[in-house]
VOGU-3710 file (C-alpha; in Angstrom, 3 decimals, decimal comma):
1> mrgdlvrkli> -9,674/-87,778/-51,194  -6,900/-90,167/-52,072  -8,596/-91,794/-55,040  -9,449/-88,439/-56,539  -5,904/-87,172/-56,021  -4,441/-90,284/-57,665  -6,631/-89,809/-60,748  -5,649/-86,157/-61,006  -1,951/-86,976/-60,621  -2,092/-89,691/-63,288
11> arclttglav> -3,902/-87,349/-65,695  -1,361/-84,576/-65,046  1,630/-86,881/-65,641  0,148/-88,315/-68,837  -0,616/-84,904/-70,343  2,768/-83,396/-69,519  4,775/-86,512/-70,323  3,167/-87,126/-73,714  3,394/-83,415/-74,677  7,122/-83,290/-73,909
21> laflvvaltg> 7,742/-86,608/-75,655  5,798/-85,537/-78,770  7,786/-82,288/-79,045  11,134/-84,028/-78,578  10,350/-86,720/-81,168  9,298/-84,129/-83,770  12,038/-81,611/-82,997  15,004/-83,956/-82,517  14,272/-86,945/-84,745  13,031/-87,560/-88,240
31> atgwglalav> 10,056/-89,646/-87,019  7,505/-86,940/-87,796  4,607/-89,383/-88,107  5,303/-90,870/-84,678  5,648/-87,376/-83,220  2,265/-86,310/-84,601  0,679/-89,510/-83,273  2,122/-88,795/-79,827  0,776/-85,235/-80,055  -2,729/-86,559/-80,717
41> aalaaaaver> -2,340/-88,932/-77,747  -1,245/-85,988/-75,573  -4,315/-84,009/-76,686  -6,542/-86,938/-75,705  -4,821/-87,067/-72,313  -5,365/-83,315/-71,923  -9,074/-83,761/-72,664  -9,290/-86,444/-69,967  -7,423/-84,198/-67,544  -9,892/-81,386/-68,160
51> rvrpgadiia> -12,692/-83,757/-67,165  -10,883/-84,832/-64,001  -9,578/-81,317/-63,243  -12,012/-78,823/-64,838  -9,780/-75,875/-63,956  -6,553/-77,490/-65,168  -3,923/-75,070/-66,533  -2,308/-76,728/-69,556  -0,823/-73,648/-71,248  2,739/-74,995/-71,258
61> esvllaagil> 1,649/-78,326/-72,701  -0,499/-76,588/-75,337  2,469/-74,440/-76,427  4,705/-77,509/-76,694  2,114/-79,422/-78,672  1,380/-76,492/-81,008  5,113/-76,010/-81,648  5,686/-79,707/-82,264  2,685/-80,040/-84,580  3,671/-76,963/-86,603
71> vgyarrldag> 7,283/-78,145/-86,959  5,967/-81,505/-88,160  3,547/-79,745/-90,521  6,383/-77,672/-92,043  8,454/-80,827/-92,596  5,548/-82,578/-94,257  4,897/-79,687/-96,631  8,628/-79,215/-97,293  7,877/-75,983/-99,208  10,106/-73,485/-97,429
81> fdpaltltal> 8,431/-70,393/-95,990  4,634/-70,779/-96,044  2,637/-67,608/-95,174  -0,514/-69,621/-94,369  1,381/-71,857/-91,949  3,022/-68,806/-90,363  -0,371/-67,171/-89,841  -1,677/-70,435/-88,405  1,197/-70,433/-85,919  0,414/-66,855/-84,838
91> vllglvllvg> -3,302/-67,600/-84,439  -2,568/-70,751/-82,430  -0,185/-68,838/-80,164  -2,827/-66,177/-79,554  -5,475/-68,798/-78,827  -3,235/-70,647/-76,363  -2,678/-67,395/-74,476  -6,297/-66,158/-74,594  -8,425/-69,263/-74,057  -7,605/-69,560/-70,358
101> plrdagnlel> -8,372/-65,926/-69,431  -11,573/-65,975/-71,510  -12,688/-69,190/-69,819  -11,959/-67,713/-66,383  -13,847/-64,521/-67,280  -16,802/-66,589/-68,485  -16,777/-68,524/-65,200  -17,466/-65,257/-63,365  -20,818/-64,900/-65,119  -24,185/-66,072/-63,817
111> raanlpvrsw> -25,452/-69,248/-65,444  -28,983/-70,540/-65,132  -31,260/-73,394/-66,096  -35,058/-73,644/-66,103  -35,328/-69,927/-66,848  -36,470/-68,347/-70,138  -33,011/-66,895/-70,816  -30,013/-68,072/-72,809  -26,645/-67,337/-71,207  -24,668/-68,472/-74,229
121> tplvaaqlgn> -21,473/-66,475/-73,581  -20,429/-68,301/-70,343  -21,300/-71,644/-71,935  -19,178/-70,973/-75,028  -16,336/-69,582/-72,891  -16,339/-72,774/-70,820  -15,867/-74,856/-73,985  -13,051/-72,800/-75,555  -10,391/-74,970/-73,922  -11,927/-78,083/-75,463
131> allvllglva> -12,233/-76,263/-78,802  -8,498/-75,487/-78,706  -7,666/-79,150/-78,093  -9,895/-80,181/-81,008  -8,274/-77,523/-83,201  -4,770/-78,760/-82,382  -5,921/-82,288/-83,164  -7,286/-81,175/-86,546  -4,025/-79,387/-87,353  -2,104/-82,560/-86,420
141> vaaaltlpal> -4,315/-84,638/-88,713  -3,915/-82,078/-91,503  -0,136/-82,298/-91,051  -0,216/-86,099/-91,114  -2,268/-86,046/-94,333  -0,096/-83,252/-95,833  -3,135/-81,077/-96,498  -2,552/-77,452/-97,625  -1,797/-75,073/-94,754  -4,873/-73,051/-95,734
151> valaaalvva> -7,016/-75,853/-94,268  -5,341/-75,486/-90,871  -5,536/-71,684/-91,099  -9,274/-71,786/-91,847  -9,950/-74,023/-88,832  -7,828/-71,767/-86,593  -9,675/-68,657/-87,771  -13,057/-70,225/-86,952  -12,001/-70,848/-83,341  -10,360/-67,414/-83,183
161> gacgvvgldl> -13,613/-65,848/-84,367  -15,549/-67,562/-81,587  -12,968/-66,324/-79,054  -13,291/-62,796/-80,421  -17,088/-62,764/-80,125  -16,940/-64,155/-76,584  -14,247/-61,677/-75,583  -16,185/-58,696/-76,900  -19,388/-59,767/-75,136  -17,573/-60,364/-71,834
171> arrrfrpptg> -15,896/-56,946/-72,114  -19,269/-55,304/-72,785  -20,762/-57,006/-69,721  -17,829/-55,953/-67,555  -17,442/-52,318/-68,630  -21,052/-51,539/-69,571  -23,214/-53,715/-67,282  -26,914/-53,587/-68,143  -29,122/-51,435/-65,944  -31,033/-53,545/-63,444
181> ggavaralra> -28,742/-56,548/-63,854  -28,413/-59,101/-66,594  -30,996/-61,328/-68,217  -30,832/-63,918/-65,422  -31,498/-61,337/-62,712  -34,414/-59,876/-64,682  -35,925/-63,332/-65,182  -35,569/-64,086/-61,452  -37,323/-60,862/-60,497  -40,148/-61,817/-62,841
191> hqpefllyfs> -40,276/-65,296/-61,239  -40,689/-63,704/-57,754  -39,172/-66,574/-55,720  -40,043/-66,553/-52,010  -37,232/-68,863/-50,889  -34,037/-70,442/-52,123  -32,134/-73,649/-51,547  -28,438/-72,792/-51,232  -25,889/-75,496/-52,049  -22,120/-75,802/-52,018
201> appgseyqvt> -20,352/-79,158/-51,695  -17,646/-81,448/-53,162  -18,325/-83,324/-56,428  -20,746/-86,217/-56,128  -22,873/-84,563/-53,429  -25,922/-83,607/-55,493  -28,003/-86,242/-53,650  -28,038/-83,804/-50,724  -30,139/-81,462/-52,877  -32,227/-83,905/-54,882
211> mwlpylerig> -33,609/-85,573/-51,725  -35,209/-82,246/-50,731  -36,438/-80,941/-54,083  -39,775/-82,844/-54,148  -40,702/-81,462/-50,726  -39,628/-77,910/-51,520  -41,861/-78,089/-54,583  -44,761/-79,276/-52,405  -44,521/-76,112/-50,292  -46,387/-74,529/-53,191
221> rpflvllrep> -44,399/-71,294/-53,364  -42,001/-70,156/-56,133  -38,346/-70,801/-55,287  -34,895/-71,158/-56,808  -31,833/-73,329/-56,253  -28,566/-71,424/-55,909  -25,380/-73,387/-56,634  -21,767/-72,382/-56,010  -20,104/-75,085/-58,149  -20,891/-75,384/-61,873
231> eflpavaaat> -20,691/-79,182/-62,129  -23,988/-79,558/-60,235  -26,010/-77,426/-62,654  -27,084/-80,160/-65,153  -28,028/-82,788/-62,546  -29,931/-80,439/-60,239  -31,716/-78,706/-63,133  -32,880/-82,094/-64,408  -34,378/-82,916/-60,993  -36,652/-79,866/-60,691
241> sapvvycptl> -38,671/-77,398/-62,721  -37,577/-74,536/-60,448  -34,892/-72,107/-61,652  -31,356/-73,294/-60,890  -28,682/-70,611/-60,816  -24,900/-70,989/-60,618  -23,332/-68,016/-58,791  -19,514/-68,082/-59,012  -18,892/-64,850/-57,073  -20,327/-62,728/-54,298
251> kamdealvps> -21,243/-60,119/-56,912  -23,227/-62,759/-58,795  -25,047/-63,639/-55,586  -25,952/-59,982/-55,076  -27,598/-60,134/-58,496  -29,399/-63,457/-57,951  -30,832/-62,772/-54,491  -33,809/-60,744/-55,642  -35,968/-58,687/-53,206  -38,883/-61,169/-53,129
261> lrvafyvnhg> -36,783/-63,800/-51,260  -37,624/-64,361/-47,595  -35,992/-67,656/-46,534  -32,815/-69,534/-47,407  -32,629/-73,296/-46,814  -29,328/-75,193/-46,474  -28,605/-78,930/-46,573  -25,069/-79,080/-45,144  -22,454/-77,085/-43,260  -20,344/-76,144/-46,290
271> aknshcirfn> -17,790/-73,388/-45,780  -19,376/-71,225/-48,480  -22,665/-71,093/-46,575  -21,302/-67,943/-44,935  -21,499/-66,197/-48,317  -25,297/-66,443/-48,157  -25,819/-66,074/-44,417  -24,423/-62,532/-44,743  -27,786/-61,523/-46,298  -29,489/-60,576/-43,050
281> qlthvqlhhg> -32,857/-59,846/-44,633  -33,348/-63,611/-45,053  -34,289/-66,228/-42,473  -31,642/-68,951/-42,682  -32,830/-72,527/-42,074  -30,607/-75,627/-41,829  -32,298/-78,811/-43,104  -29,341/-81,258/-43,078  -29,182/-84,127/-45,585  -29,801/-86,936/-43,126
291> dsdkapsanp> -30,264/-87,631/-39,429  -27,727/-89,787/-37,619  -25,619/-90,011/-34,492  -22,476/-89,132/-36,469  -20,345/-86,333/-35,048  -21,114/-83,979/-38,007  -24,821/-84,137/-37,077  -24,039/-82,039/-33,997  -21,814/-79,525/-35,739  -21,382/-76,311/-33,686
301> vsaifdrifv> -21,659/-74,361/-36,959  -25,406/-75,052/-36,816  -25,660/-72,227/-34,282  -25,239/-69,593/-37,013  -28,624/-70,441/-38,557  -31,861/-68,769/-37,507  -33,698/-72,098/-37,488  -32,550/-75,721/-37,392  -35,111/-78,166/-38,737  -34,575/-81,557/-37,095
311> agpaaierya> -36,292/-84,897/-37,533  -37,096/-85,469/-33,861  -36,258/-84,594/-30,244  -33,248/-86,934/-30,354  -31,457/-84,506/-32,683  -31,814/-81,712/-30,129  -30,489/-84,026/-27,417  -27,547/-84,866/-29,694  -26,362/-81,259/-29,754  -26,653/-81,018/-25,953
321> ragveipaek> -24,783/-84,303/-25,522  -21,968/-82,935/-27,699  -21,749/-79,794/-25,567  -23,078/-77,538/-28,336  -25,208/-74,832/-26,739  -27,957/-73,593/-29,073  -31,088/-71,740/-27,905  -34,093/-74,059/-27,808  -36,201/-71,678/-29,908  -33,936/-72,269/-32,911
331> fvvvgrpqve> -34,960/-75,935/-33,163  -38,081/-77,019/-35,038  -39,077/-80,704/-35,094  -40,345/-81,442/-38,622  -39,814/-85,175/-39,045  -37,884/-86,664/-41,939  -40,230/-86,236/-44,906  -38,146/-88,530/-47,128  -39,409/-91,577/-45,168  -43,120/-91,019/-45,927
341> sievrtapar> -43,093/-93,682/-48,677  -41,435/-96,319/-46,508  -43,795/-99,216/-45,774  -44,303/-99,764/-42,047  -44,312/-103,290/-40,611  -46,171/-103,154/-37,303  -45,941/-106,844/-36,372  -42,507/-108,367/-35,613  -41,290/-110,638/-38,405  -39,409/-113,336/-36,556
351> glanptvlyt> -37,800/-116,462/-37,943  -38,125/-115,493/-41,596  -37,039/-118,104/-44,096  -34,633/-116,703/-46,689  -34,791/-113,080/-45,487  -33,708/-110,110/-47,580  -31,063/-108,040/-45,779  -30,081/-104,511/-46,781  -26,399/-103,735/-46,080  -25,414/-100,047/-46,317
361> ptwtghhada> -21,750/-99,415/-45,469  -20,889/-95,756/-45,112  -17,674/-94,067/-46,339  -14,474/-93,369/-44,424  -15,173/-89,667/-43,803  -12,785/-86,775/-44,105  -11,196/-87,399/-40,703  -10,363/-90,430/-38,581  -12,895/-89,524/-35,861  -15,691/-89,721/-38,455
371> nycslpvaet> -14,639/-93,067/-39,979  -17,493/-95,487/-39,314  -16,925/-97,570/-42,456  -17,326/-101,349/-41,976  -16,068/-102,410/-45,416  -12,753/-103,754/-44,005  -14,640/-106,476/-42,072  -17,734/-106,851/-44,248  -16,717/-110,055/-46,037  -17,219/-112,080/-42,855
381> llrrllerga> -20,668/-110,539/-42,402  -21,771/-111,247/-45,967  -20,565/-114,835/-45,875  -22,577/-115,469/-42,693  -25,670/-113,923/-44,284  -25,283/-116,069/-47,400  -24,877/-119,199/-45,252  -28,263/-118,395/-43,690  -29,907/-118,237/-47,124  -30,306/-114,451/-47,080
391> tvilrahpyt> -30,707/-112,318/-50,171  -28,399/-109,304/-49,859  -28,952/-105,775/-51,169  -25,560/-104,033/-51,026  -25,964/-100,255/-51,274  -22,681/-98,421/-50,687  -22,214/-94,719/-49,943  -21,740/-92,531/-53,063  -18,270/-91,458/-51,858  -16,965/-95,038/-51,511
401> sqnptsarql> -15,250/-95,096/-54,912  -13,209/-91,996/-54,049  -11,112/-94,027/-51,617  -9,032/-96,679/-53,481  -8,907/-99,025/-50,484  -12,662/-98,844/-49,944  -13,242/-99,322/-53,672  -11,181/-102,534/-53,634  -13,006/-103,814/-50,552  -16,359/-103,091/-52,177
411> arltdllaae> -15,255/-104,859/-55,368  -14,468/-108,029/-53,367  -17,952/-107,954/-51,867  -19,652/-107,522/-55,234  -17,578/-110,402/-56,644  -18,738/-112,539/-53,728  -22,392/-111,694/-54,354  -22,054/-112,198/-58,118  -20,524/-115,662/-57,640  -23,207/-116,656/-55,142
421> kartgrphlw> -25,980/-115,345/-57,401  -24,615/-117,387/-60,307  -24,484/-120,491/-58,099  -27,860/-120,255/-56,352  -29,912/-117,842/-58,463  -30,760/-115,694/-55,435  -31,516/-112,109/-56,596  -28,755/-110,246/-54,782  -28,427/-106,578/-55,761  -25,357/-104,324/-55,799
431> gaaasrelsl> -23,783/-101,473/-57,736  -26,054/-99,457/-60,014  -28,936/-101,904/-59,517  -29,043/-101,029/-55,812  -27,950/-97,393/-55,841  -29,257/-95,812/-59,058  -32,015/-98,060/-60,391  -33,577/-98,270/-56,924  -34,075/-95,467/-54,421  -33,172/-95,960/-50,774
441> tecvnrsdal> -36,893/-96,157/-49,981  -37,333/-98,991/-52,486  -34,360/-100,824/-50,975  -35,871/-100,437/-47,498  -39,254/-101,705/-48,666  -37,719/-104,787/-50,311  -35,770/-105,783/-47,196  -36,663/-107,575/-43,963  -33,720/-106,261/-41,928  -30,830/-103,806/-42,127
451> vsdvsgvisd> -27,138/-103,967/-41,317  -25,557/-100,519/-41,400  -22,770/-98,405/-40,046  -23,410/-95,278/-37,987  -25,237/-93,192/-40,606  -28,499/-91,533/-41,513  -29,748/-94,716/-43,191  -30,570/-96,172/-39,777  -32,861/-93,264/-38,890  -34,711/-93,690/-42,179
461> ylysgkpyav> -34,955/-97,459/-41,699  -36,279/-96,953/-38,178  -39,502/-95,625/-39,701  -40,260/-99,084/-41,147  -40,369/-100,729/-37,715  -38,124/-103,512/-39,004  -34,982/-104,680/-37,126  -31,499/-103,346/-37,738  -27,920/-104,003/-36,657  -25,205/-101,354/-36,259
471> tdmgvdgddf> -21,472/-101,941/-36,708  -19,155/-100,635/-33,975  -15,992/-99,802/-35,903  -14,379/-97,760/-33,114  -12,877/-98,581/-29,757  -15,870/-97,470/-27,690  -16,800/-100,895/-26,333  -19,503/-100,497/-23,690  -19,654/-96,760/-24,420  -20,782/-97,292/-28,013
481> varfplagsg> -24,501/-97,037/-27,261  -23,900/-93,997/-25,051  -22,160/-92,222/-27,956  -24,629/-93,476/-30,567  -27,991/-93,937/-28,794  -29,780/-95,107/-31,937  -27,765/-98,322/-31,626  -29,622/-99,024/-28,362  -32,696/-100,169/-30,292  -30,603/-102,232/-32,673
491> yvlrrdmadv> -28,077/-105,042/-32,408  -24,425/-104,047/-32,182  -21,838/-105,860/-34,296  -18,301/-105,656/-32,914  -15,424/-104,711/-35,175  -13,830/-108,187/-34,948  -17,172/-109,804/-35,922  -16,787/-112,216/-33,000  -20,493/-111,776/-32,184  -21,783/-111,971/-35,753
501> devldrllvt> -23,725/-115,235/-35,308  -25,345/-114,059/-32,071  -26,297/-110,713/-33,611  -27,755/-112,306/-36,740  -29,843/-114,659/-34,556  -31,328/-111,672/-32,745  -31,720/-109,663/-35,965  -33,352/-112,351/-38,103  -34,850/-114,877/-35,661  -35,834/-113,607/-32,187
511> dplasarwet> -35,800/-109,737/-32,504  -36,136/-109,028/-28,748  -36,007/-105,221/-29,279  -39,071/-105,029/-31,533  -41,208/-103,103/-29,045  -38,382/-100,748/-27,971  -37,937/-99,481/-31,539  -41,322/-97,720/-31,565  -40,372/-95,317/-28,778  -36,997/-94,737/-30,437
521> rrrylgdfpa> -38,835/-94,070/-33,696  -40,874/-91,294/-32,051  -37,772/-89,682/-30,520  -35,785/-89,757/-33,746  -38,464/-89,146/-36,360  -41,089/-87,139/-34,532  -44,699/-87,997/-33,753  -46,587/-87,198/-36,945  -49,545/-89,119/-38,433  -48,450/-91,623/-41,053
531> dayaegflda> -51,018/-90,487/-43,616  -49,692/-86,896/-43,518  -46,152/-87,365/-42,285  -44,465/-84,865/-44,641  -46,945/-82,152/-43,613  -44,831/-81,572/-40,500  -42,035/-80,207/-42,676  -44,308/-78,440/-45,162  -46,246/-76,609/-42,422  -43,035/-75,537/-40,666
541> arreldrgws> -41,550/-74,239/-43,918  -44,688/-72,254/-44,730  -44,672/-70,722/-41,237  -41,141/-69,472/-41,789  -42,154/-67,958/-45,119  -45,144/-66,210/-43,562  -43,496/-65,170/-40,302  -43,357/-61,382/-39,931  -43,050/-60,765/-43,680  -42,271/-57,207/-44,667
551> ppaprtseav> -40,423/-55,685/-47,636  -36,688/-56,456/-47,395  -34,404/-53,864/-45,856  -31,588/-52,408/-47,962  -28,808/-54,919/-48,307  -25,613/-54,412/-46,382  -23,794/-57,352/-47,871  -20,644/-55,392/-48,672  -20,315/-54,326/-45,078  -20,725/-57,803/-43,619
561> apadapa> -18,970/-59,899/-46,248  -16,448/-62,361/-44,769  -12,959/-60,944/-44,487  -11,518/-63,775/-46,533  -14,222/-63,698/-49,208  -13,051/-63,289/-52,791  -13,495/-59,881/-54,372
//
């Protein structure tokens, strides 16, 4: 996304620019102190870049910085040929050349959390790049303080020793792999998981997993979470007691998918899902991470799964309406278990004084045809709500900040709410207070009505029985409800906000669609008893685990691996 690309570009320019400048100042001028200071600044920029771009290749910059720092060090010592400084230079050169390959080799290893094993080698390998930056910073400080070169050599040898130990262990694993797999595979076989949750997604998407973890745990069977990107490991591991395994390669997946597994659950249509679907001894079940009338909710890729768990009959109709032909027996209506804690209001709440309104703008999407974001016109909406004495809970999509334009629009809205809160004392909520300190369920329960874009939030809110309005940000006009049927039980806000006062009257005062929402609720969220709503999902999941269970057939993953899959 544009915001992410801008941050990466800025980090790249800062690292390269400061490294070149530091080398030139040290090499071509007598301002050694300034050159060393610039080198430290470049190292700080490189550390930031590694956070923004975890796989960043900064070999050239590291060589420039090492050369500049060592030239400055030699000038400071002013003692002619120094064997210790020469050895330091050789060690630094070796480290610059070896850290990257060792880190990459370590990234090919299985990593796990919530298992009684310690995979220290991949963890240390992942930190070698940071250790090199710290080492160069220490050498720069030693040069600035004119410390003996032996100090710099000792620090370099410590890091070199760590690299040597990591390299030897990685070589042993590669050329003499342990019989029966590594420690992680042995621990997984001992755990005997019956199913796995497979996850691959862009950064910031861990909510797609964490929303399902409590219900997977309630199935009451041992399971594991299999991740394809390492950045999710800490957050997902903290959200469950089940084993969480990071598998960087297809070979690692072969090791992690132990024979006891029967079912694989998925929460999105990520491209790497095909790496797991190739294991034909498993039943593959798509859960999705929300239910909405968005185009991605009727993705033709769903057809590759053995089962598609959907919230209600409306989801099945959505695929048919989009022209996606999927056999009826693949669909299983399980409800949306995440709504079980939402408080239901059975009686219409009309003419509320000082209502609380939840506003949940979605993000712009990856493509123009999936851009339902109302942030460009939201200021008019919020001002009208504030004029009516409403308390506003502003809960933006997690991806909003990745688009600079959306981030600026959201900032204007939060400034508006902050100013109004300071003036009137009304307890408006936004930012972390609405998105991290409160769950979506808590936001729904605190509100009297919802204004949202086309998104899964509306389906969840529908469970409450309370009124909602939907923004029409496209050019569909009269066809909007036909394309997004869930809007038929809500009140449609036009893009130009010309009907905002009329819609807010119907939303907050008269609510003429109160009775129609109950039938829509059944179609979208299934017909399950309120006191055991989540049991619809739990029973369906257990049936899949128990269906026709027999010992797994020999794997044929090599034969069916995708043609473009990495070796």
